[in-house]
N, CA, C and O atoms as CSV, one atom per row, in Angstrom:
chain,resi,resn,atom,element,x,y,z
A,1,UNK,N,N,-23.534,56.386,39.396
A,1,UNK,CA,C,-24.881,56.034,38.633
A,1,UNK,C,C,-25.101,56.843,37.519
A,1,UNK,O,O,-25.193,58.069,37.586
A,2,UNK,N,N,-25.196,56.119,36.386
A,2,UNK,CA,C,-25.297,57.157,35.197
A,2,UNK,C,C,-26.666,56.708,34.388
A,2,UNK,O,O,-27.093,57.405,33.468
A,3,UNK,N,N,-27.253,55.617,34.761
A,3,UNK,CA,C,-28.423,55.287,33.839
A,3,UNK,C,C,-29.680,55.227,34.775
A,3,UNK,O,O,-29.586,55.016,35.985
A,4,UNK,N,N,-30.769,55.413,34.170
A,4,UNK,CA,C,-32.076,55.315,34.855
A,4,UNK,C,C,-32.226,53.849,35.529
A,4,UNK,O,O,-32.736,53.704,36.640
A,5,UNK,N,N,-31.768,52.857,34.805
A,5,UNK,CA,C,-31.842,51.592,35.289
A,5,UNK,C,C,-30.909,51.272,36.601
A,5,UNK,O,O,-31.283,50.508,37.491
A,6,UNK,N,N,-29.823,51.858,36.607
A,6,UNK,CA,C,-29.031,51.793,37.828
A,6,UNK,C,C,-29.614,52.661,38.996
A,6,UNK,O,O,-29.481,52.275,40.157
A,7,UNK,N,N,-30.237,53.792,38.705
A,7,UNK,CA,C,-30.905,54.521,39.655
A,7,UNK,C,C,-32.172,53.768,40.225
A,7,UNK,O,O,-32.448,53.839,41.422
A,8,UNK,N,N,-32.907,53.069,39.358
A,8,UNK,CA,C,-34.066,52.357,39.783
A,8,UNK,C,C,-33.559,51.245,40.707
A,8,UNK,O,O,-34.121,51.039,41.783
A,9,UNK,N,N,-32.490,50.517,40.297
A,9,UNK,CA,C,-32.019,49.358,41.059
A,9,UNK,C,C,-31.652,49.963,42.453
A,9,UNK,O,O,-32.070,49.432,43.481
A,10,UNK,N,N,-30.853,51.098,42.479
A,10,UNK,CA,C,-30.462,51.672,43.808
A,10,UNK,C,C,-31.687,51.943,44.690
A,10,UNK,O,O,-31.741,51.652,45.885
A,11,UNK,N,N,-32.732,52.567,43.937
A,11,UNK,CA,C,-33.898,52.844,44.712
A,11,UNK,C,C,-34.672,51.719,45.339
A,11,UNK,O,O,-35.199,51.831,46.446
A,12,UNK,N,N,-34.731,50.569,44.561
A,12,UNK,CA,C,-35.320,49.309,45.041
A,12,UNK,C,C,-34.642,48.812,46.315
A,12,UNK,O,O,-35.208,48.068,47.117
A,13,UNK,N,N,-33.451,49.248,46.447
A,13,UNK,CA,C,-32.591,48.821,47.759
A,13,UNK,C,C,-32.922,49.577,48.983
A,13,UNK,O,O,-32.710,49.109,50.102
A,14,UNK,N,N,-33.480,50.834,48.767
A,14,UNK,CA,C,-33.855,51.664,49.866
A,14,UNK,C,C,-34.934,51.043,50.881
A,14,UNK,O,O,-35.804,50.239,50.545
A,15,UNK,N,N,-34.760,51.486,52.028
A,15,UNK,CA,C,-35.913,51.212,52.946
A,15,UNK,C,C,-37.106,52.067,52.665
A,15,UNK,O,O,-37.027,53.084,51.977
A,16,UNK,N,N,-38.268,51.616,53.234
A,16,UNK,CA,C,-39.524,52.495,52.932
A,16,UNK,C,C,-39.306,53.890,53.450
A,16,UNK,O,O,-39.701,54.820,52.746
A,17,UNK,N,N,-38.723,54.143,54.601
A,17,UNK,CA,C,-38.477,55.479,55.055
A,17,UNK,C,C,-37.544,56.223,54.117
A,17,UNK,O,O,-37.763,57.401,53.834
A,18,UNK,N,N,-36.494,55.548,53.624
A,18,UNK,CA,C,-35.627,56.277,52.709
A,18,UNK,C,C,-36.301,56.689,51.409
A,18,UNK,O,O,-36.064,57.769,50.868
A,19,UNK,N,N,-37.206,55.728,50.899
A,19,UNK,CA,C,-37.982,55.948,49.578
A,19,UNK,C,C,-38.959,57.100,49.998
A,19,UNK,O,O,-39.113,57.969,49.139
A,20,UNK,N,N,-39.611,57.245,51.116
A,20,UNK,CA,C,-40.463,58.252,51.396
A,20,UNK,C,C,-39.681,59.651,51.227
A,20,UNK,O,O,-40.091,60.598,50.558
A,21,UNK,N,N,-38.553,59.608,51.912
A,21,UNK,CA,C,-37.614,60.823,51.865
A,21,UNK,C,C,-37.250,61.320,50.426
A,21,UNK,O,O,-37.309,62.485,50.033
A,22,UNK,N,N,-36.865,60.220,49.719
A,22,UNK,CA,C,-36.482,60.539,48.312
A,22,UNK,C,C,-37.707,61.023,47.565
A,22,UNK,O,O,-37.566,61.932,46.746
A,23,UNK,N,N,-38.762,60.550,47.757
A,23,UNK,CA,C,-40.010,60.977,47.001
A,23,UNK,C,C,-40.281,62.500,47.389
A,23,UNK,O,O,-40.563,63.324,46.519
A,24,UNK,N,N,-40.188,62.809,48.643
A,24,UNK,CA,C,-40.466,64.203,49.106
A,24,UNK,C,C,-39.419,65.145,48.448
A,24,UNK,O,O,-39.732,66.238,47.976
A,25,UNK,N,N,-38.219,64.673,48.449
A,25,UNK,CA,C,-37.123,65.455,47.813
A,25,UNK,C,C,-37.402,65.626,46.326
A,25,UNK,O,O,-37.376,66.746,45.814
A,26,UNK,N,N,-37.636,64.664,45.718
A,26,UNK,CA,C,-37.979,64.718,44.252
A,26,UNK,C,C,-39.181,65.768,44.079
A,26,UNK,O,O,-39.113,66.677,43.252
A,27,UNK,N,N,-40.205,65.589,44.859
A,27,UNK,CA,C,-41.428,66.353,44.641
A,27,UNK,C,C,-41.003,67.821,44.889
A,27,UNK,O,O,-41.510,68.693,44.183
A,28,UNK,N,N,-40.136,68.139,45.812
A,28,UNK,CA,C,-39.742,69.614,46.061
A,28,UNK,C,C,-38.985,70.186,45.040
A,28,UNK,O,O,-38.774,71.398,45.022
A,29,UNK,N,N,-38.539,69.393,44.151
A,29,UNK,CA,C,-37.613,69.798,42.851
A,29,UNK,C,C,-38.526,70.165,41.684
A,29,UNK,O,O,-38.107,70.868,40.765
A,30,UNK,N,N,-39.745,69.700,41.717
A,30,UNK,CA,C,-40.640,69.948,40.542
A,30,UNK,C,C,-40.972,71.415,40.518
A,30,UNK,O,O,-40.847,72.138,41.507
A,31,UNK,N,N,-41.384,71.807,39.384
A,31,UNK,CA,C,-41.816,73.160,39.087
A,31,UNK,C,C,-43.274,73.233,39.602
A,31,UNK,O,O,-44.106,72.398,39.247
A,32,UNK,N,N,-43.558,74.220,40.424
A,32,UNK,CA,C,-44.992,74.319,40.969
A,32,UNK,C,C,-46.005,74.451,39.800
A,32,UNK,O,O,-45.798,75.154,38.810
A,33,UNK,N,N,-47.060,73.749,39.998
A,33,UNK,CA,C,-48.089,73.819,38.969
A,33,UNK,C,C,-48.696,75.157,38.734
A,33,UNK,O,O,-49.116,75.429,37.609
A,34,UNK,N,N,-48.772,75.979,39.673
A,34,UNK,CA,C,-49.184,77.345,39.387
A,34,UNK,C,C,-48.182,78.409,40.232
A,34,UNK,O,O,-47.549,78.081,41.236
A,35,UNK,N,N,-48.171,79.607,39.684
A,35,UNK,CA,C,-47.344,80.535,40.344
A,35,UNK,C,C,-47.931,80.961,41.685
A,35,UNK,O,O,-49.096,80.689,41.975
A,36,UNK,N,N,-47.139,81.615,42.479
A,36,UNK,CA,C,-47.677,82.008,43.818
A,36,UNK,C,C,-48.859,83.025,43.526
A,36,UNK,O,O,-49.810,83.035,44.309
A,37,UNK,N,N,-48.846,83.778,42.568
A,37,UNK,CA,C,-49.906,84.893,42.207
A,37,UNK,C,C,-51.082,84.077,41.918
A,37,UNK,O,O,-52.136,84.318,42.508
A,38,UNK,N,N,-50.987,83.026,40.967
A,38,UNK,CA,C,-52.086,82.288,40.462
A,38,UNK,C,C,-52.750,81.565,41.721
A,38,UNK,O,O,-53.971,81.605,41.869
A,39,UNK,N,N,-51.919,80.906,42.624
A,39,UNK,CA,C,-52.417,80.263,43.847
A,39,UNK,C,C,-53.212,81.221,44.693
A,39,UNK,O,O,-54.261,80.852,45.223
A,40,UNK,N,N,-52.707,82.528,44.845
A,40,UNK,CA,C,-53.388,83.503,45.762
A,40,UNK,C,C,-54.697,83.765,45.195
A,40,UNK,O,O,-55.686,83.828,45.925
A,41,UNK,N,N,-54.769,83.932,43.856
A,41,UNK,CA,C,-56.169,84.335,43.249
A,41,UNK,C,C,-56.961,83.127,43.397
A,41,UNK,O,O,-58.129,83.324,43.732
A,42,UNK,N,N,-56.587,81.881,43.220
A,42,UNK,CA,C,-57.459,80.797,43.375
A,42,UNK,C,C,-58.048,80.646,44.712
A,42,UNK,O,O,-59.253,80.460,44.877
A,43,UNK,N,N,-57.148,80.732,45.715
A,43,UNK,CA,C,-57.626,80.645,47.218
A,43,UNK,C,C,-58.476,81.843,47.535
A,43,UNK,O,O,-59.337,81.710,48.404
A,44,UNK,N,N,-58.320,83.082,46.882
A,44,UNK,CA,C,-59.235,84.068,47.231
A,44,UNK,C,C,-60.639,83.787,46.486
A,44,UNK,O,O,-61.703,84.155,46.984
A,45,UNK,N,N,-60.565,83.171,45.368
A,45,UNK,CA,C,-61.987,82.750,44.676
A,45,UNK,C,C,-62.505,81.755,45.506
A,45,UNK,O,O,-63.704,81.814,45.779
A,46,UNK,N,N,-61.793,80.815,45.973
A,46,UNK,CA,C,-62.386,79.664,46.770
A,46,UNK,C,C,-62.981,80.270,48.044
A,46,UNK,O,O,-64.127,79.976,48.383
A,47,UNK,N,N,-62.250,81.080,48.727
A,47,UNK,CA,C,-62.861,81.771,50.028
A,47,UNK,C,C,-64.158,82.352,49.596
A,47,UNK,O,O,-65.181,82.025,50.197
A,48,UNK,N,N,-64.200,83.209,48.578
A,48,UNK,CA,C,-65.442,83.950,48.146
A,48,UNK,C,C,-66.597,82.946,47.918
A,48,UNK,O,O,-67.708,83.127,48.417
A,49,UNK,N,N,-66.319,81.980,47.217
A,49,UNK,CA,C,-67.296,80.799,46.935
A,49,UNK,C,C,-67.899,80.236,48.111
A,49,UNK,O,O,-69.103,79.993,48.193
A,50,UNK,N,N,-66.926,79.998,49.161
A,50,UNK,CA,C,-67.314,79.559,50.500
A,50,UNK,C,C,-68.218,80.419,51.182
A,50,UNK,O,O,-69.194,79.969,51.783
A,51,UNK,N,N,-67.931,81.715,51.120
A,51,UNK,CA,C,-68.958,82.738,51.780
A,51,UNK,C,C,-70.208,82.689,51.035
A,51,UNK,O,O,-71.273,82.517,51.629
A,52,UNK,N,N,-70.149,82.824,49.813
A,52,UNK,CA,C,-71.494,82.586,49.047
A,52,UNK,C,C,-72.279,81.438,49.265
A,52,UNK,O,O,-73.501,81.575,49.321
A,53,UNK,N,N,-71.751,80.292,49.402
A,53,UNK,CA,C,-72.346,78.975,49.666
A,53,UNK,C,C,-72.968,79.098,51.092
A,53,UNK,O,O,-74.137,78.757,51.269
A,54,UNK,N,N,-72.191,79.585,52.122
A,54,UNK,CA,C,-72.667,79.809,53.468
A,54,UNK,C,C,-73.910,80.702,53.441
A,54,UNK,O,O,-74.838,80.464,54.213
A,55,UNK,N,N,-73.956,81.643,52.644
A,55,UNK,CA,C,-75.030,82.516,52.615
A,55,UNK,C,C,-76.208,82.169,51.755
A,55,UNK,O,O,-77.096,82.968,51.456
A,56,UNK,N,N,-76.145,80.888,51.375
A,56,UNK,CA,C,-77.369,80.312,50.558
A,56,UNK,C,C,-77.282,80.620,49.187
A,56,UNK,O,O,-78.275,80.379,48.501
A,57,UNK,N,N,-76.197,81.150,48.611
A,57,UNK,CA,C,-76.065,81.490,47.226
A,57,UNK,C,C,-75.473,80.208,46.601
A,57,UNK,O,O,-75.033,79.275,47.273
A,58,UNK,N,N,-75.499,80.244,45.372
A,58,UNK,CA,C,-74.896,79.135,44.674
A,58,UNK,C,C,-75.674,78.156,44.011
A,58,UNK,O,O,-76.855,78.446,43.819
A,59,UNK,N,N,-75.207,76.914,43.571
A,59,UNK,CA,C,-75.950,75.912,42.951
A,59,UNK,C,C,-75.762,74.688,43.669
A,59,UNK,O,O,-74.637,74.317,44.005
A,60,UNK,N,N,-76.866,74.000,43.936
A,60,UNK,CA,C,-76.736,72.734,44.759
A,60,UNK,C,C,-75.935,71.609,43.915
A,60,UNK,O,O,-75.779,71.573,42.695
A,61,UNK,N,N,-75.484,70.727,44.868
A,61,UNK,CA,C,-74.640,69.652,44.169
A,61,UNK,C,C,-75.478,68.840,43.132
A,61,UNK,O,O,-75.028,68.465,42.049
A,62,UNK,N,N,-76.803,68.598,43.600
A,62,UNK,CA,C,-77.623,67.861,42.612
A,62,UNK,C,C,-77.732,68.583,41.332
A,62,UNK,O,O,-77.690,67.958,40.272
A,63,UNK,N,N,-77.875,69.913,41.369
A,63,UNK,CA,C,-78.081,70.702,40.067
A,63,UNK,C,C,-76.750,70.639,39.176
A,63,UNK,O,O,-76.749,70.581,37.946
A,64,UNK,N,N,-75.575,70.661,40.032
A,64,UNK,CA,C,-74.284,70.578,39.266
A,64,UNK,C,C,-74.200,69.203,38.678
A,64,UNK,O,O,-73.669,69.103,37.571
A,65,UNK,N,N,-74.606,68.244,39.212
A,65,UNK,CA,C,-74.421,66.779,38.683
A,65,UNK,C,C,-75.272,66.788,37.377
A,65,UNK,O,O,-74.802,66.309,36.346
A,66,UNK,N,N,-76.559,67.346,37.414
A,66,UNK,CA,C,-77.407,67.372,36.345
A,66,UNK,C,C,-76.785,68.088,35.206
A,66,UNK,O,O,-76.665,67.589,34.087
A,67,UNK,N,N,-76.408,69.238,35.525
A,67,UNK,CA,C,-75.565,70.110,34.352
A,67,UNK,C,C,-74.439,69.371,33.778
A,67,UNK,O,O,-74.246,69.344,32.562
A,68,UNK,N,N,-73.667,68.749,34.655
A,68,UNK,CA,C,-72.401,68.075,34.139
A,68,UNK,C,C,-72.758,66.861,33.294
A,68,UNK,O,O,-72.051,66.470,32.365
A,69,UNK,N,N,-73.921,66.276,33.679
A,69,UNK,CA,C,-74.361,65.140,32.968
A,69,UNK,C,C,-74.756,65.738,31.465
A,69,UNK,O,O,-74.342,65.251,30.413
A,70,UNK,N,N,-75.456,66.655,31.549
A,70,UNK,CA,C,-75.993,67.355,30.252
A,70,UNK,C,C,-74.868,67.740,29.424
A,70,UNK,O,O,-74.897,67.459,28.226
A,71,UNK,N,N,-73.824,68.385,29.957
A,71,UNK,CA,C,-72.780,68.978,29.154
A,71,UNK,C,C,-71.969,67.866,28.574
A,71,UNK,O,O,-71.519,68.000,27.436
A,72,UNK,N,N,-71.726,66.692,29.317
A,72,UNK,CA,C,-71.019,65.542,29.006
A,72,UNK,C,C,-71.567,64.730,27.811
A,72,UNK,O,O,-70.860,63.988,27.129
A,73,UNK,N,N,-72.991,64.948,27.601
A,73,UNK,CA,C,-73.571,64.223,26.457
A,73,UNK,C,C,-73.752,64.938,25.402
A,73,UNK,O,O,-74.460,64.456,24.517
A,74,UNK,N,N,-73.188,66.214,25.223
A,74,UNK,CA,C,-73.336,66.982,24.045
A,74,UNK,C,C,-72.424,66.535,22.945
A,74,UNK,O,O,-72.441,67.111,21.857
């Protein structure tokens, strides 16, 4: 198989289970969206935000919606 069309035709002939396995394999070959270090920083910040929200700090969802609407209309 040397063309995208041939590959697409072959994929069309696969069973649902085989297509799922192929999709998982293709996804595993992609470059990660963020580096492990960036992911660690993001998860740490999300953990901290969760702690702050549980402590009653932060902004309510209603307030966020109001602010986003305001920002979007600028």
